[in-house]
N, CA, C and O atoms as a MOPAC input file, in Angstrom:
PM7 MOZYME 1SCF
protein

 N     83.63700 1    51.58500 1    75.60000 1
 C     84.14200 1    52.82900 1    75.06000 1
 C     85.28400 1    52.57500 1    74.08500 1
 O     86.34300 1    53.19100 1    74.20400 1
 N     85.09600 1    51.71800 1    73.16500 1
 C     86.12600 1    51.42500 1    72.18700 1
 C     85.71900 1    51.98000 1    70.83600 1
 O     84.55000 1    51.93500 1    70.45400 1
 N     86.71800 1    52.51100 1    70.11100 1
 C     86.46700 1    52.97200 1    68.74700 1
 C     85.51600 1    54.15200 1    68.69300 1
 O     85.73400 1    55.16700 1    69.35300 1
 N     84.46000 1    54.01400 1    67.90400 1
 C     83.52200 1    55.11100 1    67.67700 1
 C     82.35100 1    55.12000 1    68.64600 1
 O     81.48000 1    55.98500 1    68.54500 1
 N     82.30700 1    54.19800 1    69.56300 1
 C     81.16700 1    54.10400 1    70.47500 1
 C     81.35300 1    55.04900 1    71.65600 1
 O     81.77800 1    54.63200 1    72.73300 1
 N     81.03700 1    56.30900 1    71.45000 1
 C     81.11700 1    57.29700 1    72.52000 1
 C     79.70700 1    57.63100 1    72.97000 1
 O     78.77800 1    57.61800 1    72.16200 1
 N     79.53700 1    57.92700 1    74.23900 1
 C     78.19600 1    58.25900 1    74.72900 1
 C     77.59000 1    59.45600 1    74.00500 1
 O     76.37900 1    59.49500 1    73.78600 1
 N     78.41500 1    60.43100 1    73.63100 1
 C     77.87500 1    61.60700 1    72.96500 1
 C     77.30500 1    61.25200 1    71.59800 1
 O     76.34100 1    61.88000 1    71.16100 1
 N     77.88300 1    60.24600 1    70.89800 1
 C     77.35800 1    59.83800 1    69.60800 1
 C     75.95800 1    59.25200 1    69.75500 1
 O     75.06000 1    59.55800 1    68.97000 1
 N     75.78500 1    58.41300 1    70.76100 1
 C     74.46900 1    57.81300 1    70.97800 1
 C     73.45100 1    58.87000 1    71.36700 1
 O     72.29300 1    58.79500 1    70.95600 1
 N     73.86500 1    59.84900 1    72.15000 1
 C     72.94700 1    60.90700 1    72.57400 1
 C     72.50000 1    61.73400 1    71.37100 1
 O     71.33700 1    62.13000 1    71.28800 1
 N     73.41900 1    61.99600 1    70.43700 1
 C     73.05900 1    62.75900 1    69.24700 1
 C     72.09800 1    61.98500 1    68.36600 1
 O     71.18300 1    62.57300 1    67.78900 1
 N     72.28400 1    60.68200 1    68.25100 1
 C     71.39900 1    59.88300 1    67.42900 1
 C     69.99500 1    59.87900 1    68.01500 1
 O     69.01700 1    59.87000 1    67.26700 1
 N     69.88100 1    59.88600 1    69.32100 1
 C     68.57400 1    59.87100 1    69.95200 1
 C     67.86700 1    61.21800 1    69.81900 1
 O     66.65300 1    61.26200 1    69.61900 1
 N     68.60400 1    62.29900 1    69.92800 1
 C     68.00000 1    63.63400 1    69.86400 1
 C     67.77100 1    64.09500 1    68.44400 1
 O     66.88200 1    64.91000 1    68.19600 1
 N     68.54800 1    63.59300 1    67.51000 1
 C     68.49400 1    64.11600 1    66.15000 1
 C     69.51200 1    65.21300 1    65.98100 1
 O     70.13700 1    65.64600 1    66.94900 1
 N     69.67700 1    65.65500 1    64.78000 1
 C     70.66500 1    66.68000 1    64.48900 1
 C     70.10500 1    68.06400 1    64.78100 1
 O     68.94800 1    68.35800 1    64.48100 1
 N     70.92500 1    68.88900 1    65.35800 1
 C     70.56200 1    70.27900 1    65.60800 1
 C     71.02300 1    71.07700 1    64.40800 1
 O     72.15400 1    70.91500 1    63.95000 1
 N     70.16700 1    71.92800 1    63.90000 1
 C     70.50600 1    72.72500 1    62.73000 1
 C     71.58200 1    73.75500 1    63.08000 1
 O     71.51400 1    74.40400 1    64.12400 1
 N     72.56400 1    73.89600 1    62.21100 1
 C     73.61600 1    74.88200 1    62.42600 1
 C     73.04200 1    76.27100 1    62.19100 1
 O     72.28700 1    76.49500 1    61.24500 1
 N     73.40100 1    77.17400 1    63.04300 1
 C     72.91300 1    78.55100 1    62.94100 1
 C     73.97400 1    79.38900 1    62.23600 1
 O     75.07000 1    79.58800 1    62.76000 1
 N     73.64100 1    79.87600 1    61.05000 1
 C     74.58900 1    80.65900 1    60.27000 1
 C     74.66800 1    82.10400 1    60.75300 1
 O     75.67600 1    82.77500 1    60.53300 1
 N     73.63100 1    82.58100 1    61.39900 1
 C     73.58900 1    83.95300 1    61.85400 1
 C     74.39300 1    84.07800 1    63.14800 1
 O     74.00800 1    83.51600 1    64.17300 1
 N     75.51000 1    84.81300 1    63.10400 1
 C     76.38600 1    84.91000 1    64.26300 1
 C     75.75900 1    85.72400 1    65.39800 1
 O     76.10000 1    85.52500 1    66.56400 1
 N     74.86400 1    86.61800 1    65.07000 1
 C     74.25300 1    87.45500 1    66.10100 1
 C     73.27900 1    86.63200 1    66.94000 1
 O     73.23400 1    86.80400 1    68.15800 1
 N     72.51100 1    85.75500 1    66.33300 1
 C     71.48300 1    85.00800 1    67.04100 1
 C     71.91600 1    83.58500 1    67.37800 1
 O     71.08000 1    82.75600 1    67.73900 1
 N     73.19900 1    83.29400 1    67.26700 1
 C     73.70300 1    81.95900 1    67.59500 1
 C     73.59700 1    81.74300 1    69.10500 1
 O     73.83600 1    82.67000 1    69.87900 1
 N     73.24400 1    80.54000 1    69.52700 1
 C     73.15400 1    80.29800 1    70.97300 1
 C     74.52500 1    80.39900 1    71.63300 1
 O     75.54500 1    80.11600 1    71.00400 1
 N     74.54600 1    80.80000 1    72.88700 1
 C     75.80600 1    80.93500 1    73.61100 1
 C     76.43000 1    79.57000 1    73.85400 1
 O     77.64500 1    79.42000 1    73.72600 1
 N     75.63300 1    78.58300 1    74.19900 1
 C     76.11500 1    77.22100 1    74.38800 1
 C     75.10900 1    76.27200 1    73.74400 1
 O     73.90000 1    76.48700 1    73.82700 1
 N     75.61200 1    75.23200 1    73.10800 1
 C     74.73700 1    74.25700 1    72.47200 1
 C     74.65700 1    73.00900 1    73.32300 1
 O     75.58800 1    72.69700 1    74.06600 1
 N     73.55000 1    72.29300 1    73.22000 1
 C     73.32200 1    71.11900 1    74.03900 1
 C     74.32000 1    70.00900 1    73.71900 1
 O     74.81900 1    69.34000 1    74.62400 1
 N     74.61200 1    69.81300 1    72.42900 1
 C     75.49000 1    68.70500 1    72.05000 1
 C     76.97100 1    69.03700 1    72.24000 1
 O     77.81400 1    68.14300 1    72.15800 1
 N     77.29800 1    70.29400 1    72.49000 1
 C     78.68300 1    70.70100 1    72.64400 1
 C     78.81300 1    71.58500 1    73.88000 1
 O     78.12400 1    72.59900 1    73.98200 1
 N     79.67100 1    71.22500 1    74.80700 1
 C     79.78900 1    72.02400 1    76.02500 1
 C     80.61700 1    73.29700 1    75.85300 1
 O     80.88200 1    73.98600 1    76.83800 1
 N     81.03000 1    73.62400 1    74.63300 1
 C     81.86200 1    74.80100 1    74.41300 1
 C     81.01600 1    76.06800 1    74.52500 1
 O     79.87400 1    76.10700 1    74.06800 1
 N     81.57600 1    77.07500 1    75.12200 1
 C     80.90600 1    78.35700 1    75.21700 1
 C     81.31000 1    79.22600 1    74.04200 1
 O     82.46800 1    79.22100 1    73.62500 1
 N     80.36600 1    79.96300 1    73.51700 1
 C     80.62400 1    80.88900 1    72.43500 1
 C     80.59800 1    82.30000 1    72.99200 1
 O     79.91900 1    82.58500 1    73.97800 1
 N     81.34500 1    83.17000 1    72.34600 1
 C     81.35400 1    84.56800 1    72.73300 1
 C     79.99700 1    85.19300 1    72.45300 1
 O     79.37300 1    84.88200 1    71.43900 1
 N     79.54100 1    86.05000 1    73.31700 1
 C     78.27600 1    86.73500 1    73.07900 1
 C     78.52800 1    87.80600 1    72.01800 1
 O     79.28000 1    88.74900 1    72.26200 1
 N     77.90900 1    87.67000 1    70.84700 1
 C     78.17100 1    88.64900 1    69.78400 1
 C     77.44100 1    89.96000 1    70.04300 1
 O     76.31900 1    89.97600 1    70.54900 1
 N     78.09000 1    91.04000 1    69.69000 1
 C     77.50000 1    92.36200 1    69.81700 1
 C     77.50900 1    93.01000 1    68.44600 1
 O     78.41000 1    92.76400 1    67.64400 1
 N     76.52700 1    93.82000 1    68.17800 1
 C     76.50300 1    94.55400 1    66.92200 1
 C     77.61400 1    95.59900 1    66.96400 1
 O     77.64300 1    96.42800 1    67.87400 1
 N     78.53100 1    95.57300 1    65.99300 1
 C     79.65900 1    96.49900 1    66.04100 1
 C     79.23900 1    97.93900 1    65.76300 1
 O     78.29400 1    98.20300 1    65.02000 1
 N     79.96000 1    98.84300 1    66.37400 1
 C     79.67500 1   100.26700 1    66.16500 1
 C     80.27100 1   100.71100 1    64.83100 1
 O     81.01700 1    99.96800 1    64.19300 1
 N     79.93600 1   101.91800 1    64.42700 1
 C     80.45300 1   102.46400 1    63.17000 1
 C     81.97200 1   102.62100 1    63.23000 1
 O     82.65400 1   102.43200 1    62.22300 1
 N     82.50200 1   102.96200 1    64.39600 1
 C     83.95600 1   103.10500 1    64.55100 1
 C     84.66400 1   101.77400 1    64.35200 1
 O     85.70800 1   101.70900 1    63.70200 1
 N     84.09200 1   100.70900 1    64.91500 1
 C     84.69300 1    99.37800 1    64.77700 1
 C     84.64600 1    98.92900 1    63.32500 1
 O     85.60800 1    98.35100 1    62.82000 1
 N     83.52800 1    99.19400 1    62.65000 1
 C     83.42400 1    98.81700 1    61.23800 1
 C     84.42500 1    99.58400 1    60.37800 1
 O     85.02000 1    99.02300 1    59.45700 1
 N     84.60800 1   100.87500 1    60.68600 1
 C     85.57700 1   101.68800 1    59.94300 1
 C     87.00800 1   101.19000 1    60.19200 1
 O     87.81000 1   101.10600 1    59.26200 1
 N     87.31400 1   100.86800 1    61.42800 1
 C     88.64600 1   100.34600 1    61.77100 1
 C     88.88300 1    98.99600 1    61.08800 1
 O     89.98000 1    98.72600 1    60.60000 1
 N     87.85200 1    98.15700 1    61.05900 1
 C     87.95100 1    96.85400 1    60.38700 1
 C     88.23800 1    97.04100 1    58.89400 1
 O     89.05100 1    96.32300 1    58.31300 1
 N     87.56600 1    98.00600 1    58.28900 1
 C     87.77800 1    98.30900 1    56.86900 1
 C     89.21500 1    98.77300 1    56.62500 1
 O     89.84800 1    98.35000 1    55.65700 1
 N     89.72900 1    99.63700 1    57.49300 1
 C     91.09800 1   100.13600 1    57.34200 1
 C     92.12100 1    99.01400 1    57.49700 1
 O     93.07900 1    98.93700 1    56.72800 1
 N     91.92300 1    98.15000 1    58.48400 1
 C     92.86700 1    97.04700 1    58.69900 1
 C     92.81500 1    96.07800 1    57.52100 1
 O     93.85200 1    95.56100 1    57.10500 1
 N     91.62800 1    95.82500 1    56.98000 1
 C     91.50500 1    94.94600 1    55.81800 1
 C     92.23700 1    95.53300 1    54.62000 1
 O     92.92400 1    94.81300 1    53.89500 1
 N     92.09100 1    96.84400 1    54.40700 1
 C     92.77600 1    97.48900 1    53.28100 1
 C     94.29400 1    97.49800 1    53.46900 1
 O     95.04100 1    97.49600 1    52.49100 1
 N     94.74600 1    97.50800 1    54.71300 1
 C     96.17600 1    97.47600 1    54.99500 1
 C     96.77300 1    96.10500 1    54.68900 1
 O     97.82400 1    96.01500 1    54.05600 1
 N     96.11000 1    95.03500 1    55.13500 1
 C     96.67300 1    93.69500 1    55.02000 1
 C     96.39800 1    93.01600 1    53.68300 1
 O     97.11900 1    92.08800 1    53.31800 1
 N     95.38500 1    93.44600 1    52.94600 1
 C     95.06100 1    92.80400 1    51.66900 1
 C     96.21500 1    92.84300 1    50.67100 1
 O     96.55700 1    91.79100 1    50.13200 1
 N     96.83200 1    93.98300 1    50.39300 1
 C     97.94200 1    93.96600 1    49.42000 1
 C     99.17000 1    93.19900 1    49.92500 1
 O     99.93300 1    92.65000 1    49.13100 1
 N     99.35300 1    93.16600 1    51.22800 1
 C    100.49100 1    92.42100 1    51.77500 1
 C    100.33000 1    90.93600 1    51.48100 1
 O    101.28100 1    90.27800 1    51.05700 1
 N     99.13300 1    90.40700 1    51.70400 1
 C     98.89100 1    88.99600 1    51.43800 1
 C     98.79100 1    88.70800 1    49.94800 1
 O     99.17300 1    87.62300 1    49.50700 1
 N     98.28600 1    89.65400 1    49.16100 1
 C     98.13500 1    89.42800 1    47.72400 1
 C     99.45900 1    89.49000 1    46.98000 1
 O     99.51600 1    89.11700 1    45.80800 1
 N    100.51600 1    89.94800 1    47.62200 1
 C    101.82700 1    89.97500 1    46.97000 1
 C    102.29000 1    88.56600 1    46.61400 1
 O    102.99400 1    88.37900 1    45.62200 1
 N    101.90700 1    87.59000 1    47.40300 1
 C    102.23400 1    86.18300 1    47.13000 1
 C    100.89500 1    85.44500 1    47.04700 1
 O    100.22500 1    85.28200 1    48.06700 1
 N    100.49200 1    84.99200 1    45.84800 1
 C     99.15600 1    84.39900 1    45.68500 1
 C     98.81300 1    83.26000 1    46.64400 1
 O     97.66900 1    83.21400 1    47.09900 1
 N     99.71600 1    82.33600 1    46.98800 1
 C     99.31800 1    81.32700 1    47.97700 1
 C     98.97900 1    81.94200 1    49.34300 1
 O     98.12100 1    81.42300 1    50.05800 1
 N     99.63000 1    83.01700 1    49.69800 1
 C     99.30300 1    83.70800 1    50.94700 1
 C     97.93400 1    84.37900 1    50.84600 1
 O     97.23400 1    84.52500 1    51.84700 1
 N     97.55900 1    84.78400 1    49.63900 1
 C     96.23100 1    85.37200 1    49.45000 1
 C     95.14300 1    84.34300 1    49.72900 1
 O     94.07200 1    84.69400 1    50.22500 1
 N     95.40600 1    83.08400 1    49.41800 1
 C     94.44300 1    82.03000 1    49.75800 1
 C     94.30300 1    81.89100 1    51.26900 1
 O     93.20000 1    81.70000 1    51.78000 1
 N     95.41000 1    81.98700 1    51.97500 1
 C     95.36600 1    81.92500 1    53.44400 1
 C     94.50500 1    83.06100 1    53.97900 1
 O     93.68900 1    82.85800 1    54.87800 1
 N     94.68600 1    84.23800 1    53.43400 1
 C     93.89800 1    85.40700 1    53.82200 1
 C     92.43100 1    85.21000 1    53.46800 1
 O     91.55100 1    85.44800 1    54.29500 1
 N     92.17100 1    84.77700 1    52.24100 1
 C     90.80600 1    84.65800 1    51.74300 1
 C     89.98200 1    83.61300 1    52.44300 1
 O     88.77500 1    83.79200 1    52.60800 1
 N     90.59300 1    82.52900 1    52.85800 1
 C     89.84700 1    81.47300 1    53.52500 1
 C     89.74400 1    81.67600 1    55.03800 1
 O     89.20500 1    80.82100 1    55.74000 1
 N     90.25200 1    82.78900 1    55.54000 1
 C     90.02800 1    83.15800 1    56.93500 1
 C     91.05100 1    82.65100 1    57.92300 1
 O     90.85700 1    82.78400 1    59.13100 1
 N     92.14100 1    82.06900 1    57.43800 1
 C     93.14700 1    81.57200 1    58.36400 1
 C     94.01000 1    82.68500 1    58.94900 1
 O     94.77200 1    82.44500 1    59.88600 1
 N     93.90200 1    83.88700 1    58.41600 1
 C     94.67900 1    85.02100 1    58.92700 1
 C     93.82100 1    85.96100 1    59.76600 1
 O     94.25500 1    87.06900 1    60.08200 1
 N     92.62100 1    85.54300 1    60.12700 1
 C     91.72100 1    86.41300 1    60.89400 1
 C     92.25300 1    86.74400 1    62.28300 1
 O     91.81700 1    87.71900 1    62.89500 1
 N     93.17100 1    85.96000 1    62.77600 1
 C     93.76400 1    86.25600 1    64.08500 1
 C     94.49900 1    87.60000 1    64.04900 1
 O     94.58200 1    88.29600 1    65.06000 1
 N     95.02700 1    87.95400 1    62.88400 1
 C     95.68400 1    89.26300 1    62.73700 1
 C     94.67700 1    90.37700 1    62.99900 1
 O     94.99300 1    91.36500 1    63.66100 1
 N     93.46600 1    90.21200 1    62.47900 1
 C     92.42200 1    91.22100 1    62.69700 1
 C     92.06300 1    91.31100 1    64.18100 1
 O     91.87300 1    92.40500 1    64.71300 1
 N     91.97500 1    90.18300 1    64.83100 1
 C     91.64100 1    90.19700 1    66.26600 1
 C     92.71800 1    90.91600 1    67.06700 1
 O     92.41500 1    91.67500 1    67.98900 1
 N     93.97500 1    90.67400 1    66.71200 1
 C     95.08500 1    91.31000 1    67.41900 1
 C     95.10500 1    92.81400 1    67.13600 1
 O     95.22000 1    93.61700 1    68.06200 1
 N     94.99400 1    93.19600 1    65.86200 1
 C     95.08600 1    94.60500 1    65.48800 1
 C     93.90700 1    95.42500 1    66.00400 1
 O     94.06300 1    96.60500 1    66.32000 1
 N     92.73100 1    94.80800 1    66.09100 1
 C     91.56200 1    95.55900 1    66.54000 1
 C     91.33800 1    95.44000 1    68.04300 1
 O     90.37000 1    95.99100 1    68.56800 1
 N     92.19700 1    94.74700 1    68.72200 1
 C     92.04000 1    94.57300 1    70.16400 1
 C     90.85800 1    93.69500 1    70.53000 1
 O     90.27400 1    93.84700 1    71.60300 1
 N     90.50500 1    92.78300 1    69.64600 1
 C     89.40600 1    91.86800 1    69.89500 1
 C     88.03700 1    92.39800 1    69.53300 1
 O     87.04000 1    91.70400 1    69.72800 1
 N     87.96100 1    93.61800 1    69.00600 1
 C     86.66400 1    94.20100 1    68.66400 1
 C     86.10200 1    93.63300 1    67.36900 1
 O     84.88400 1    93.51900 1    67.23100 1
 N     86.95700 1    93.27600 1    66.41900 1
 C     86.52500 1    92.71200 1    65.13800 1
 C     87.05400 1    91.28400 1    65.03200 1
 O     88.19100 1    90.99300 1    65.40300 1
 N     86.20900 1    90.41500 1    64.52200 1
 C     86.57400 1    88.99800 1    64.45400 1
 C     87.31600 1    88.61000 1    63.18800 1
 O     88.19200 1    87.74600 1    63.22700 1
 N     86.98200 1    89.23300 1    62.07000 1
 C     87.57000 1    88.79600 1    60.80900 1
 C     87.69400 1    89.97000 1    59.85000 1
 O     87.12800 1    91.04200 1    60.06000 1
 N     88.46000 1    89.72500 1    58.78800 1
 C     88.59500 1    90.72400 1    57.73700 1
 C     87.26100 1    90.85200 1    57.00800 1
 O     86.39100 1    89.99100 1    57.13900 1
 N     87.10300 1    91.92600 1    56.24200 1
 C     85.84200 1    92.13600 1    55.53200 1
 C     85.63700 1    91.06900 1    54.47300 1
 O     86.59400 1    90.50500 1    53.94200 1
 N     84.37300 1    90.80200 1    54.17500 1
 C     84.04300 1    89.75300 1    53.21200 1
 C     84.53100 1    90.09300 1    51.80800 1
 O     84.98200 1    89.21100 1    51.07700 1
 N     84.44100 1    91.37000 1    51.42600 1
 C     84.88300 1    91.72000 1    50.08200 1
 C     86.38300 1    91.53600 1    49.92700 1
 O     86.85000 1    91.14200 1    48.85800 1
 N     87.15300 1    91.81800 1    50.99300 1
 C     88.60700 1    91.65200 1    50.88100 1
 C     88.97900 1    90.17500 1    50.81900 1
 O     89.91900 1    89.79900 1    50.11900 1
 N     88.24600 1    89.33800 1    51.54700 1
 C     88.49600 1    87.89700 1    51.46800 1
 C     88.14900 1    87.36800 1    50.07700 1
 O     88.89200 1    86.57000 1    49.50600 1
 N     87.01300 1    87.82200 1    49.53700 1
 C     86.61300 1    87.37900 1    48.20900 1
 C     87.62800 1    87.82400 1    47.15600 1
 O     87.99000 1    87.05200 1    46.26800 1
 N     88.08200 1    89.06700 1    47.25900 1
 C     89.07500 1    89.56700 1    46.31800 1
 C     90.36400 1    88.76300 1    46.40500 1
 O     90.96500 1    88.43800 1    45.38100 1
 N     90.79200 1    88.43900 1    47.62100 1
 C     92.03100 1    87.68100 1    47.80100 1
 C     91.93500 1    86.28900 1    47.18200 1
 O     92.88300 1    85.82600 1    46.54700 1
 N     90.80100 1    85.62400 1    47.36100 1
 C     90.62800 1    84.29100 1    46.77800 1
 C     90.60900 1    84.38200 1    45.25500 1
 O     91.27300 1    83.59500 1    44.57900 1
 N     89.85400 1    85.33600 1    44.71200 1
 C     89.81500 1    85.48200 1    43.25200 1
 C     91.18400 1    85.83700 1    42.68900 1
 O     91.57400 1    85.33200 1    41.63600 1
 N     91.90900 1    86.69600 1    43.38000 1
 C     93.25500 1    87.05900 1    42.94400 1
 C     94.17200 1    85.84300 1    42.94700 1
 O     94.90300 1    85.60700 1    41.98500 1
 N     94.13200 1    85.08500 1    44.01400 1
 C     95.00900 1    83.91500 1    44.12000 1
 C     94.66400 1    82.87000 1    43.06900 1
 O     95.55900 1    82.28300 1    42.46200 1
 N     93.38000 1    82.63500 1    42.85100 1
 C     92.97700 1    81.61700 1    41.88900 1
 C     93.22600 1    82.04200 1    40.44800 1
 O     93.36200 1    81.19000 1    39.57000 1
 N     93.28700 1    83.33800 1    40.19200 1
 C     93.58500 1    83.79200 1    38.83000 1
 C     95.07600 1    84.04200 1    38.61700 1
 O     95.57800 1    83.83100 1    37.51400 1
 N     95.78000 1    84.48000 1    39.63200 1
 C     97.19500 1    84.81600 1    39.46700 1
 C     98.10500 1    83.59500 1    39.52400 1
 O     99.12700 1    83.56000 1    38.83700 1
 N     97.76000 1    82.60900 1    40.31600 1
 C     98.62400 1    81.43700 1    40.46200 1
 C     98.83800 1    80.70600 1    39.14100 1
 O     99.98700 1    80.40800 1    38.81600 1
 N     97.79500 1    80.39700 1    38.35400 1
 C     98.05100 1    79.74000 1    37.06900 1
 C     98.88600 1    80.59200 1    36.11600 1
 O     99.71800 1    80.06600 1    35.37600 1
 N     98.66700 1    81.89800 1    36.13200 1
 C     99.45300 1    82.77700 1    35.26300 1
 C    100.92600 1    82.73800 1    35.65700 1
 O    101.80000 1    82.67900 1    34.79200 1
 N    101.19900 1    82.76900 1    36.94300 1
 C    102.58800 1    82.71500 1    37.40800 1
 C    103.22800 1    81.38900 1    37.03800 1
 O    104.39700 1    81.35100 1    36.65200 1
 N    102.47900 1    80.30400 1    37.15000 1
 C    103.02400 1    78.99000 1    36.77900 1
 C    103.33900 1    78.93900 1    35.28800 1
 O    104.39500 1    78.44600 1    34.89300 1
 N    102.42600 1    79.44800 1    34.45900 1
 C    102.66200 1    79.45500 1    33.00600 1
 C    103.87600 1    80.31600 1    32.66600 1
 O    104.71000 1    79.91500 1    31.85400 1
 N    103.98100 1    81.47500 1    33.27000 1
 C    105.12700 1    82.35800 1    33.00900 1
 C    106.42700 1    81.68000 1    33.44700 1
 O    107.43200 1    81.76900 1    32.74200 1
 N    106.42200 1    81.01900 1    34.57700 1
 C    107.62900 1    80.33000 1    35.04700 1
 C    108.02900 1    79.20100 1    34.10900 1
 O    109.21300 1    79.02900 1    33.82100 1
 N    107.06800 1    78.43800 1    33.63300 1
 C    107.37500 1    77.34700 1    32.70400 1
 C    107.90400 1    77.89800 1    31.39000 1
 O    108.86900 1    77.36300 1    30.84400 1
 N    107.29200 1    78.95700 1    30.87300 1
 C    107.76000 1    79.56100 1    29.63200 1
 C    109.17400 1    80.10300 1    29.79900 1
 O    110.00200 1    79.93700 1    28.90400 1
 N    109.46500 1    80.74000 1    30.91500 1
 C    110.81000 1    81.26500 1    31.15900 1
 C    111.84200 1    80.13800 1    31.22500 1
 O    112.94800 1    80.27500 1    30.70300 1
 N    111.48000 1    79.03200 1    31.86200 1
 C    112.41500 1    77.89900 1    31.96500 1
 C    112.63900 1    77.27500 1    30.59300 1
 O    113.77400 1    76.97100 1    30.22800 1
 N    111.56900 1    77.08200 1    29.83500 1
 C    111.68700 1    76.41400 1    28.53100 1
 C    112.42000 1    77.29800 1    27.53100 1
 O    113.36200 1    76.84200 1    26.88500 1
 N    112.01100 1    78.53500 1    27.39400 1
 C    112.61800 1    79.42500 1    26.39400 1
 C    113.86600 1    80.12300 1    26.91100 1
 O    114.67100 1    80.60700 1    26.11500 1
 N    114.04100 1    80.18600 1    28.19800 1
 C    115.24100 1    80.81000 1    28.76100 1
 C    116.47800 1    79.95600 1    28.54900 1
 O    117.58000 1    80.49200 1    28.43500 1
 N    116.32100 1    78.63500 1    28.49500 1
 C    117.47300 1    77.74800 1    28.31900 1
 C    117.91700 1    77.68400 1    26.86800 1
 O    119.04900 1    77.28700 1    26.59400 1
 N    117.03600 1    78.07400 1    25.90900 1
 C    117.40800 1    78.00400 1    24.49400 1
 C    118.10100 1    79.26200 1    24.02200 1
 O    118.64300 1    79.27200 1    22.91600 1
 N    118.10800 1    80.31600 1    24.80600 1
 C    118.73300 1    81.57000 1    24.37600 1
 C    120.18900 1    81.57500 1    24.71700 1
 O    120.88700 1    82.54800 1    24.43300 1

């Protein structure tokens, strides 16, 4: 049992790779190669979807105020806020709000850097 020689590695090589399931609704509760249990997904009700939309609209401008924070929001690292605010009923912010946050951060950050450099360069000559 030294280095990379773990029994689970050999077992995976013998069985082959299991395809990752992208569909969260039909994902298995437990996988053979991993003893971790997954939450049983349920189709959310209209109320939960509406609440998720409201929470996403609330937190999106807060994170977009600082573009690097918008990246944190967009890549899903702030989804714990959604779980806390929704009482565990919703897992993550809406996809459109995450996409908007990433696009905002990737477009606003270079502009802010250029403006800061211009202010430093031309601000010292005045």
